[in-house]
C-alpha positions as MATLAB code, in Angstrom:
seq = 'MDIEEDDDVPLILGRPFVKTTRMMIDIDDGIMKVRVQDKEVNFNLWETMKHPKDKDVCFKLDATDEVIMVARKQVHKPSPLEQTLMNALDDLDSDEENEIVEYLKELDAFEEVLPLEAKIEELKNESKPVE';
ca = [
     -42.177  142.167  -17.991;
     -40.802  139.456  -20.263;
     -42.793  136.238  -20.492;
     -42.710  133.336  -22.876;
     -45.384  133.562  -25.562;
     -48.034  130.832  -25.581;
     -50.508  130.831  -28.508;
     -52.920  128.478  -26.750;
     -53.401  130.553  -23.588;
     -55.295  133.848  -23.973;
     -54.006  136.966  -22.280;
     -56.606  138.510  -20.008;
     -56.057  142.068  -18.822;
     -57.873  142.349  -15.501;
     -58.623  145.402  -13.383;
     -55.380  145.237  -11.339;
     -53.380  145.311  -14.585;
     -55.453  148.179  -15.950;
     -54.904  150.197  -12.766;
     -51.169  149.539  -12.377;
     -50.393  150.321  -16.025;
     -52.497  153.499  -16.021;
     -54.494  152.174  -18.976;
     -56.757  154.700  -20.677;
     -59.503  153.940  -23.212;
     -60.609  156.819  -25.450;
     -64.009  155.677  -26.674;
     -64.541  158.424  -29.264;
     -61.220  157.781  -31.002;
     -61.202  154.024  -30.308;
     -57.721  154.157  -28.802;
     -56.509  152.158  -25.809;
     -53.305  153.534  -24.255;
     -51.183  151.392  -21.955;
     -48.367  153.103  -20.055;
     -45.621  151.406  -18.051;
     -43.045  153.765  -16.561;
     -41.913  155.995  -19.446;
     -43.153  153.734  -22.274;
     -46.563  153.991  -23.935;
     -48.286  151.622  -26.376;
     -51.433  152.600  -28.306;
     -53.960  150.078  -29.604;
     -56.509  151.120  -32.223;
     -59.619  149.205  -31.161;
     -61.496  149.830  -34.427;
     -58.609  148.398  -36.481;
     -58.394  145.284  -34.318;
     -61.987  144.402  -35.131;
     -61.311  144.498  -38.898;
     -58.635  141.795  -38.887;
     -59.405  138.074  -39.065;
     -58.536  135.872  -36.143;
     -55.130  134.341  -36.813;
     -53.549  131.590  -34.777;
     -50.252  133.434  -34.480;
     -51.616  136.883  -33.720;
     -54.430  138.043  -31.464;
     -56.307  141.170  -32.513;
     -59.413  140.565  -30.444;
     -60.301  142.557  -27.340;
     -63.537  140.990  -26.118;
     -63.487  142.563  -22.672;
     -63.407  146.109  -23.979;
     -65.901  145.714  -26.847;
     -68.939  145.616  -24.582;
     -67.663  148.404  -22.323;
     -66.974  150.622  -25.323;
     -70.439  150.110  -26.776;
     -72.173  150.828  -23.446;
     -70.095  153.953  -22.825;
     -70.562  155.141  -26.413;
     -74.356  154.956  -25.993;
     -74.091  156.986  -22.791;
     -71.868  159.631  -24.399;
     -73.740  159.856  -27.723;
     -76.631  162.290  -27.599;
     -78.881  161.884  -30.634;
     -80.076  164.960  -32.485;
     -83.809  165.777  -32.497;
     -83.997  164.532  -36.106;
     -82.352  161.221  -35.187;
     -84.695  160.794  -32.202;
     -87.746  161.455  -34.381;
     -86.591  158.995  -37.046;
     -85.809  156.299  -34.485;
     -89.181  156.766  -32.778;
     -90.934  156.574  -36.157;
     -89.312  153.186  -36.783;
     -91.057  151.793  -33.698;
     -94.464  152.621  -35.195;
     -93.923  150.819  -38.529;
     -95.752  147.642  -39.464;
     -93.971  144.825  -41.327;
     -95.096  146.008  -44.797;
     -93.747  149.512  -44.201;
     -90.547  148.075  -42.786;
     -90.067  145.874  -45.882;
     -90.704  148.884  -48.115;
     -87.982  150.861  -46.327;
     -85.558  147.937  -46.683;
     -86.217  147.913  -50.443;
     -85.562  151.669  -50.655;
     -82.308  151.237  -48.744;
     -81.185  148.489  -51.134;
     -81.886  150.792  -54.084;
     -79.929  153.612  -52.443;
     -76.970  151.302  -51.813;
     -76.919  150.392  -55.517;
     -76.250  154.007  -56.563;
     -72.707  155.247  -57.052;
     -71.288  157.820  -54.690;
     -71.830  161.391  -55.818;
     -68.742  163.487  -55.221;
     -69.230  167.039  -53.988;
     -68.767  169.753  -56.559;
     -65.490  171.586  -56.519;
     -65.687  174.760  -54.510;
     -65.675  177.876  -56.639;
     -64.023  180.832  -55.010;
     -64.481  184.265  -56.482;
     -62.293  187.073  -55.281;
     -64.154  190.199  -54.188;
     -62.958  193.364  -55.870;
     -62.822  196.653  -54.078;
     -64.597  199.028  -56.435;
     -65.065  202.353  -54.770;
     -67.724  204.470  -56.431;
     -68.486  208.042  -55.501;
     -71.556  208.468  -53.332;
     -74.168  210.612  -55.059;
];
């Protein structure tokens, strides 16, 4: 469909459009695929959120942001460690919370430590007589 571009009027993709174009949103990868006949266009939702709002170009997808976050929470299953840590945060008083914030600031100030290079040692086949 060819239409004249209008910078002042936002483009809203409603449910009928989503259904007729066989739109698919992959929440884990942050990809929105739109297919019309034999053509397919992919939108990287995480990249769109990094760009500033320009008058000439629209990178914002407000309608999908909320849906993605809700679905991501439903799909994401926290590990037992994560659950324990999150529950512990609920029991903190303001002094303990401020102390943790200070520790986090100190951790952020440190430089990244790169992993050591892997050392691979070849195993030698040394056959010795059994005594």
